[in-house]
C-alpha positions in Angstrom: 232.7 95.1 87.5 229.5 96.9 86.6 231.4 100.2 86.2 233.4 98.7 83.3 230.4 99.4 81.2 229.9 103.0 82.3 231.5 104.5 79.2 229.5 102.3 76.8 226.8 104.4 74.9 223.3 103.0 74.4 220.6 104.4 72.3 217.0 103.5 73.4 214.1 104.4 71.0 210.4 104.4 72.1 207.3 105.7 70.4 205.7 105.8 73.8 206.5 109.1 75.6 207.9 108.9 79.1 205.4 111.6 80.2 202.6 109.1 79.7 201.9 106.5 82.4 203.0 103.5 80.2 206.2 105.1 79.1 207.0 106.4 82.6 206.6 102.9 84.1 207.9 100.7 81.3 210.6 102.9 79.8 211.9 105.6 82.1 212.0 103.3 85.2 214.2 100.8 83.3 216.4 103.6 81.8 217.0 105.1 85.3 218.3 101.7 86.5 220.5 101.1 83.4 222.0 104.6 83.6 224.0 103.5 86.6 226.1 101.2 84.2 225.7 102.7 80.8 225.5 106.1 79.1 221.8 106.1 78.1 220.6 108.1 75.2 216.8 108.1 75.0 214.5 109.1 72.1 210.8 109.3 72.8 207.7 110.8 71.2 205.8 113.0 73.6 202.2 114.1 73.1 201.3 117.8 72.6 199.2 117.9 75.8 202.1 116.6 77.9 204.3 119.4 76.5 201.8 121.9 77.9 202.3 120.5 81.4 205.4 122.6 82.2 205.7 121.4 85.8 205.6 117.7 84.8 208.0 118.3 81.9 210.5 120.0 84.1 210.3 117.2 86.6 211.1 114.6 83.9 213.9 116.7 82.5 215.5 117.1 85.9 215.2 113.4 86.5 217.0 112.6 83.3 219.7 115.2 84.1 220.1 113.8 87.6 220.6 110.3 86.1 222.8 111.5 83.2 220.2 110.4 80.7 220.5 112.2 77.3 216.8 112.7 76.4 215.8 113.6 72.9 212.1 114.4 73.2 210.2 114.6 69.9 206.6 115.7 69.4 204.2 112.9 68.4 202.1 114.1 65.6 198.8 112.9 64.3 196.1 114.1 61.9 196.7 116.4 58.9 195.5 113.6 56.6 198.4 111.4 57.4 201.1 114.1 57.3 201.6 113.8 61.0 202.4 110.1 60.8 204.8 110.8 57.9 206.6 113.4 60.1 206.8 110.8 62.8 208.4 108.3 60.4 210.9 110.9 59.2 211.9 111.7 62.8 212.2 108.1 63.7 214.8 107.6 60.9 216.7 110.9 61.0 217.0 111.6 64.7 218.5 108.2 65.5 220.8 108.7 62.5 221.9 112.0 64.0 222.6 110.4 67.4 224.5 107.5 65.8 226.6 109.9 63.8 227.4 112.2 66.6 228.1 109.6 69.3 229.9 106.3 69.4 226.8 104.2 70.0 227.5 100.6 70.7 224.0 99.3 71.2 220.6 100.3 69.9 217.5 99.1 71.9 214.2 99.6 70.1 210.8 99.3 71.9 208.2 97.7 69.5 208.0 97.9 65.8 207.8 101.6 64.8 211.3 102.5 66.0 212.5 99.7 63.8 211.4 101.4 60.6 214.9 103.0 60.1 216.9 100.0 61.1 217.3 98.4 57.6 219.0 101.6 56.5 220.8 102.5 59.7 222.3 99.0 60.1 224.0 99.4 56.7 225.5 102.8 57.6 226.5 102.4 61.3 228.0 99.6 63.3 226.0 98.7 66.4 224.3 95.7 68.2 220.5 95.7 68.0 218.0 94.6 70.6 214.4 94.2 69.4 212.1 94.6 72.4 208.9 93.4 70.7 206.3 94.2 73.5 203.8 92.2 71.4 203.0 91.1 67.8 202.3 94.7 66.8 201.1 94.2 63.2 198.8 91.3 64.3 197.5 93.4 67.2 196.4 96.0 64.6 194.7 93.2 62.6 193.0 91.6 65.6 192.0 94.8 67.4 191.6 97.5 64.8 190.6 95.3 61.8 193.6 95.9 59.6 193.1 93.9 56.4 195.8 91.2 56.2 196.1 92.0 52.5 196.6 95.7 53.0 199.9 97.4 52.2 200.4 98.7 55.8 199.9 95.2 57.3 202.2 93.5 54.8 204.8 96.3 55.2 205.0 95.8 59.0 205.0 92.0 58.7 208.0 92.4 56.3 209.7 94.7 58.8 208.9 92.2 61.6 210.7 89.5 59.6 213.7 91.7 59.0 214.0 92.7 62.7 213.5 89.2 64.0 216.2 87.8 61.7 218.7 90.7 62.0 218.4 91.7 65.7 221.3 90.5 67.9 218.8 89.8 70.7 215.0 89.8 71.1 213.0 90.5 74.3 209.4 89.3 74.6 206.7 89.5 77.3 205.6 85.9 77.4 207.0 82.4 77.0 204.3 81.7 74.5 205.7 84.4 72.2 209.2 83.2 72.7 208.3 79.8 71.3 206.4 81.4 68.4 209.4 83.6 67.5 211.9 80.7 67.7 209.7 78.5 65.5 208.5 81.1 63.0 211.9 82.9 62.4 214.4 80.1 63.2 215.8 82.2 66.0 217.8 80.4 68.7 216.0 80.5 72.0 219.3 81.5 73.6 218.9 84.8 71.8 215.4 85.5 73.1 214.6 86.5 76.7 211.3 86.9 78.4 210.9 90.0 80.5 207.3 90.7 81.5 205.9 94.2 82.2 207.6 95.5 85.4 206.1 97.2 88.5 207.9 99.5 90.9 207.2 98.4 94.4 207.8 102.0 95.6 204.7 103.1 93.5 202.5 100.0 93.9 202.2 98.4 97.3 199.4 97.1 99.5 197.6 99.7 101.6 195.5 98.3 104.5 191.8 98.6 104.1 188.7 98.0 106.2 186.9 94.7 105.3 183.1 95.0 105.5 181.0 91.9 105.9 178.5 91.0 103.1 180.3 93.5 100.7 182.4 92.8 97.6 184.4 95.4 95.7 185.2 94.5 92.1 187.8 96.5 90.2 188.4 97.2 86.6 191.4 99.2 85.2 192.1 100.8 81.8 190.7 100.2 78.3 187.2 98.9 77.7 187.6 98.3 74.0 190.1 97.2 71.3 191.9 94.3 73.1 189.2 94.0 75.8 185.6 92.7 75.8 183.9 94.8 78.4 180.5 93.5 77.6 181.5 90.0 78.7 183.0 91.4 81.9 179.7 93.1 82.6 177.9 89.8 82.0 180.1 88.2 84.6 179.2 91.0 87.1 175.5 90.5 86.5 175.8 86.8 87.2 177.8 87.4 90.4 175.0 89.8 91.3 172.4 87.1 90.8 174.2 84.7 93.1 175.7 87.1 95.8 173.5 88.1 98.7 175.5 91.1 99.8 176.4 94.6 98.3 178.6 94.8 95.3 180.8 97.9 94.6 182.0 98.1 91.0 184.9 100.5 90.4 185.8 101.2 86.8 188.9 103.4 86.4 189.3 104.4 82.8 189.7 107.4 80.6 186.4 106.7 78.8 183.5 108.9 79.5 181.1 107.7 82.3 178.1 107.6 79.9 180.0 105.3 77.6 180.4 102.8 80.4 176.8 103.2 81.5 175.6 102.5 78.0 177.3 99.1 78.2 176.1 98.2 81.6 172.5 97.0 81.8 169.9 99.2 83.4 169.5 96.7 86.2 173.3 96.7 87.0 173.5 100.5 86.8 170.7 100.7 89.4 171.7 97.9 91.8 175.5 98.3 91.9 177.4 100.9 93.8 179.2 102.4 90.8 182.4 104.4 90.8 183.4 105.3 87.2 186.2 107.8 86.7 189.8 108.4 85.7 192.4 107.9 88.5 195.8 109.6 88.3 198.7 107.1 88.5 199.9 108.3 91.9 196.5 107.4 93.4 196.2 103.9 91.8 197.9 101.9 94.6 195.4 103.2 97.2 192.5 102.5 94.9 193.6 99.0 93.8 194.1 98.1 97.4 190.3 98.5 97.9 189.5 95.8 95.3 188.6 92.3 96.4 189.8 91.3 92.9 190.7 92.9 89.6 188.7 91.5 86.7 188.8 91.7 82.9 188.2 89.7 79.7 190.6 89.9 76.9 189.7 89.0 73.3 191.4 85.7 72.5 193.3 85.7 69.2 196.8 85.1 67.7 198.4 88.4 68.9 197.3 88.0 72.5 199.8 85.1 72.9 202.5 87.8 73.2 200.7 90.1 75.7 200.9 90.5 79.5 199.0 93.6 80.5 200.7 96.0 83.0 197.6 96.0 85.2 198.3 92.4 86.2 201.7 93.3 87.8 200.2 96.5 89.4 197.3 94.6 91.0 199.4 91.8 92.3 201.9 94.3 93.8 199.0 95.8 95.8 198.0 92.3 97.0 195.0 92.1 94.8 194.0 88.8 93.1 193.0 88.5 89.4 189.9 87.1 87.7 190.3 86.8 84.0 190.1 84.5 81.0 192.9 82.2 80.0 194.0 84.4 77.1 197.4 82.7 76.9 199.4 79.9 78.5 201.5 82.3 80.6 198.6 83.8 82.4 197.0 80.4 83.1 200.3 79.1 84.5 200.8 82.3 86.6 197.4 82.2 88.2 196.7 78.5 88.6 200.1 77.4 89.9 200.5 80.3 92.3 196.8 80.3 93.3 196.4 84.1 93.0 193.1 84.3 91.1 190.6 82.5 89.0 190.7 81.6 85.3 187.2 82.0 84.1 185.6 81.1 80.7 183.4 84.1 80.0 181.4 82.0 77.5 180.0 80.0 80.4 177.5 81.0 83.1 178.8 81.9 86.5 177.2 79.3 88.9 176.9 79.1 92.6 180.0 76.9 92.7 182.0 79.5 90.9 180.9 82.1 93.4 181.9 79.8 96.3 185.4 79.5 94.7 185.6 83.3 94.3 184.6 83.9 97.9 187.1 81.4 99.2 189.8 83.1 97.1 189.3 86.6 98.3 188.7 85.6 101.9 191.9 83.4 102.2 194.1 84.9 104.9 197.3 84.9 102.9 196.0 85.8 99.5 197.5 89.3 99.6 200.9 87.9 100.6 200.8 85.4 97.8 200.0 88.1 95.2 202.8 90.3 96.5 205.3 87.5 96.4 204.4 86.6 92.8 204.7 90.3 91.9 208.2 90.4 93.4 209.2 87.1 91.8 207.9 87.7 88.2 207.4 91.4 87.7 209.8 93.4 89.8 211.6 96.4 88.3 214.9 95.3 89.9 214.7 91.8 88.4 213.8 93.1 85.0 216.6 95.7 85.1 219.1 93.0 86.0 218.0 90.9 83.0 218.4 93.9 80.7 221.9 94.6 82.1 222.9 90.9 81.5 221.6 91.1 77.9 223.5 94.4 77.4 226.8 93.1 78.9 226.7 89.8 77.0 226.2 91.6 73.7 228.9 94.2 74.5 231.7 91.9 75.8 
C-alpha cells in the first residue's frame, strides 16, 4: 500500500541546512524515511563554512543520492547591509517556483515561516497541497528573544504572513499541544487539521552508554545556547544552591559553542573555583557518550508567549540517553511530560533550592529504573520512527 505513493512528488523547504546538526537531525532524518514512499525534493540553505567541508558535503550528497532525494542546496547569505537577506528571500521564492514549474509537485512542506514568504504568490500560480510545519511562533520568538518591536514593519509583516499560512495551509504541524490549542483558537483552524509532532531523536545516534557511578559525586550537564531563549544566570544560581547543600563533589559540564571565557564571566568566582568545570564544544557524534555521563540535564528557559510552542531538541536527546531533566515549567507540555512520567524535576528558578529539593533530586538520580523510564519516554514521545509515520499519514491523507 505504501508503494502507491512512490510516484507522488513532494517539495520540502527548510531555511536550516542539513549540514548543520539541527537540520541533519530534524530535516534530513525525516526526509530519508519519507523517501521510501515519496519522491522527495529538498531545498535547504547551507552556510558557507559547511560548503568548505568537502568531505562532509560529499557524504550528504551521497546520502541523498542513495535515498533518491533531489537536493537543491542554496547558500545562506548574511551581511552586506541586508543584501544577503534580500538574496535569501529572492532564492526562497524563485527556486521553489522553478521546482514547481519543472516537476509535477503535489505537496509542498515548509519548515517554519521564512520558506512561506513565497507561498501567497506560488499558491496562485501552481496547484499543490501545503503543510505549514511551524516549529514555533517564529515572529513572537524574535520579539521575545531578540527584542523585535511589535510595531516594527518586520514583525507586522511576519505576523501577517503567519495569519495567511495558518488560514491557507491544508495542514499544520506543531511541536506542542499548547500551541495546537492556541492555533485552533486564534485562527479558527479545526483541530483535525493540526498534528503535534515533537522534535525527534534517532535511537541509533542517541542511546545510553554505561558509565561508572562514583559515590559522593554529581555530574550536572548543560547543552547548547546560553542566551536568547535561555537564562543561564538562573541556571548558575541553581548550581550554586546545590553546591551549598551538597556534601560531595560537583562536576559541571557545559557543552556549547560559546567561548569558555563567556561562560566563566557568568559563573561566580566561587563556583568557578569549587566546581570541576568542563566547558567546550562537543561534536554531534560524541554527544551520546557525553550525555550518558550526566546525572541530569539542567536548563532554565525564559517564560513568555512564544515558548508555549517550543520543545527543545536537547530534551529528546537526553531522555534517549537515559538522562533525567531538571528545568522550569515553561509550558504545559513539559510539565505533563516530566511530572506524569517521573523523569525529572520541574523547578521554579525564582525560589531558593532547599535541602528538601536536594533530597528529591538525589532520590531522582539514584532511582534504579530512572534511565529505563527516560528511554521509554523518548521512544514513546520522540522517536524518529513514530514521527516519520505521522508525517506519512498526513501526506497520504492530503494526497488521497
